[in-house]
C-alpha positions in Angstrom: 7.8 -38.6 -8.5 6.7 -35.3 -10.1 8.4 -35.5 -13.5 6.9 -32.8 -15.8 4.2 -31.8 -13.2 4.0 -28.1 -13.7 0.9 -27.3 -11.6 1.1 -26.8 -7.9 -1.8 -28.7 -6.4 -1.6 -26.7 -3.1 -2.7 -29.8 -1.1 -6.3 -29.5 -2.4 -8.6 -31.4 -4.7 -9.2 -30.0 -8.2 -12.6 -28.5 -7.5 -11.4 -26.9 -4.2 -8.3 -25.5 -5.9 -10.3 -24.0 -8.8 -12.8 -22.4 -6.4 -10.0 -21.0 -4.2 -8.2 -19.5 -7.2 -11.4 -18.0 -8.6 -12.1 -16.4 -5.2 -8.6 -15.1 -4.9 -8.7 -13.7 -8.4 -12.0 -12.0 -7.7 -10.6 -10.4 -4.6 -7.5 -9.3 -6.4 -9.5 -7.7 -9.2 -11.9 -5.9 -6.7 -9.3 -4.8 -4.1 -6.2 -4.5 -6.4 -4.1 -6.1 -3.6 -4.3 -9.1 -1.4 -2.1 -10.9 1.2 -1.6 -14.6 0.9 1.1 -17.3 1.0 3.8 -17.3 -1.7 2.8 -20.7 -3.1 -0.8 -19.5 -3.6 0.4 -16.2 -5.0 2.4 -18.0 -7.7 -0.5 -20.2 -8.6 -2.8 -17.2 -8.7 -0.5 -15.3 -11.0 -0.7 -18.1 -13.6 -4.5 -18.1 -13.1 -5.3 -14.4 -13.3 -2.8 -13.0 -15.9 -4.4 -14.9 -18.9 -7.8 -13.5 -17.8 -6.4 -9.9 -17.7 -4.9 -10.5 -21.2 -8.3 -11.7 -22.4 -9.9 -8.6 -21.0 -8.0 -6.4 -23.5 -10.5 -7.5 -26.1 -13.9 -6.3 -24.9 -16.3 -8.6 -26.6 -19.2 -10.8 -25.5 -17.2 -13.9 -26.0 -14.2 -12.8 -23.9 -16.6 -11.6 -21.1 -18.3 -15.0 -21.0 -14.9 -16.8 -20.9 -13.7 -14.6 -18.1 -17.0 -15.1 -16.2 -16.7 -18.9 -16.5 -13.4 -18.6 -14.6 -14.3 -15.9 -12.0 -18.1 -16.6 -11.5 -18.6 -13.0 -10.2 -20.4 -10.3 -12.2 -18.9 -7.4 -10.3 -15.4 -8.7 -10.8 -15.9 -9.2 -14.5 -17.4 -5.7 -14.9 -14.5 -4.2 -12.9 -11.9 -6.1 -15.0 -13.3 -4.9 -18.3 -14.3 -1.4 -17.2 -11.4 -0.2 -14.9 -8.4 -2.5 -15.3 -8.3 -3.3 -19.0 -8.0 0.4 -20.1 -5.1 0.9 -17.7 -3.2 -2.2 -18.9 -4.0 -1.9 -22.6 -0.5 -1.1 -23.7 1.3 -3.4 -21.2 2.5 -6.6 -22.9 2.2 -8.7 -19.8 3.3 -8.9 -16.2 0.2 -7.4 -14.7 0.8 -8.6 -11.2 3.6 -8.1 -8.7 4.5 -10.4 -5.7 6.1 -8.6 -2.8 7.4 -11.0 -0.1 6.6 -9.8 3.5 8.1 -12.5 5.7 6.8 -15.4 7.6 3.4 -16.0 9.2 3.6 -16.3 13.0 1.4 -19.4 13.4 3.0 -21.8 11.0 6.0 -19.9 9.6 4.5 -19.9 6.1 6.1 -17.5 3.6 3.7 -14.6 3.2 3.5 -12.1 0.4 1.3 -9.3 -1.1 0.0 -9.8 -4.6 -1.0 -6.6 -6.3 -1.9 -5.3 -9.8 1.2 -3.4 -11.1 -0.7 -0.3 -12.4 -2.5 0.3 -9.2 0.3 0.8 -6.7 0.4 4.6 -6.3 3.5 4.5 -4.1 5.6 2.8 -6.8 4.1 4.6 -9.7 4.4 8.2 -8.4 7.1 8.1 -5.7 7.4 11.9 -5.8 3.6 12.4 -5.5 3.4 10.3 -2.4 6.2 12.2 -0.8 4.7 15.6 -1.7 1.4 15.0 0.1 1.3 16.7 3.4 0.3 14.5 6.3 -1.4 15.9 9.4 0.0 14.9 12.7 -0.5 15.7 16.3 2.8 17.1 17.5 4.2 20.3 18.7 4.0 23.3 16.3 6.9 23.7 13.9 10.0 25.5 14.9 9.2 28.5 12.7 6.1 29.1 14.7 7.9 28.5 18.0 10.7 30.9 17.1 8.1 33.6 16.3 6.4 33.0 19.6 9.7 33.0 21.5 10.8 36.3 20.0 7.5 37.9 20.9 7.7 36.5 24.4 11.3 37.8 24.9 10.4 41.3 23.7 8.3 42.2 26.7 10.9 40.9 29.1 13.6 43.1 27.5 11.5 46.2 28.3 11.5 45.4 32.0 15.2 46.5 32.5 14.7 48.0 36.0 13.5 44.7 37.4 16.8 43.1 36.1 18.8 45.9 37.8 17.1 45.1 41.1 18.3 41.5 40.8 21.8 42.6 40.1 21.8 45.0 43.1 20.3 42.4 45.3 23.0 40.0 44.2 25.6 42.6 45.0 24.1 43.2 48.4 24.1 39.5 49.1 27.8 39.3 48.0 28.6 42.2 50.4 27.1 40.4 53.3 
């Protein structure tokens, strides 16, 4: 029975689990968003959020403690240089888990884990909508209407040709 067992072992040994969480935390810090299973995401959240909190204090000791967990120089530098200034006033909750559905192969619950302050779509919803996207389609109707008006103007000047068609229709009606 699992009375008072808080940690999810994820079906792995202790060393494998620690290495996997360190790699996932490094990927999250470097890429700001990763896709994984929901169980791993929940375990990752409890692993990486204390490290982000520790990065608020930029001292040699806190850098060494974070490096002992992550074991990657670039990730530690990115965490202290880029991420900690953005989250300095946030009291917690640095990650967000967005569920995406089930994996095709084994039907595992999948999700996206991302850093909250780095999702541009959710932060500036208006900015994302204002950016103009290029697309390969027909020209807009304003341009088409201008072209259509210009194209119809020369046809309107050819009135005698239109009269011939009417007279020819009248001749055909008389026959």
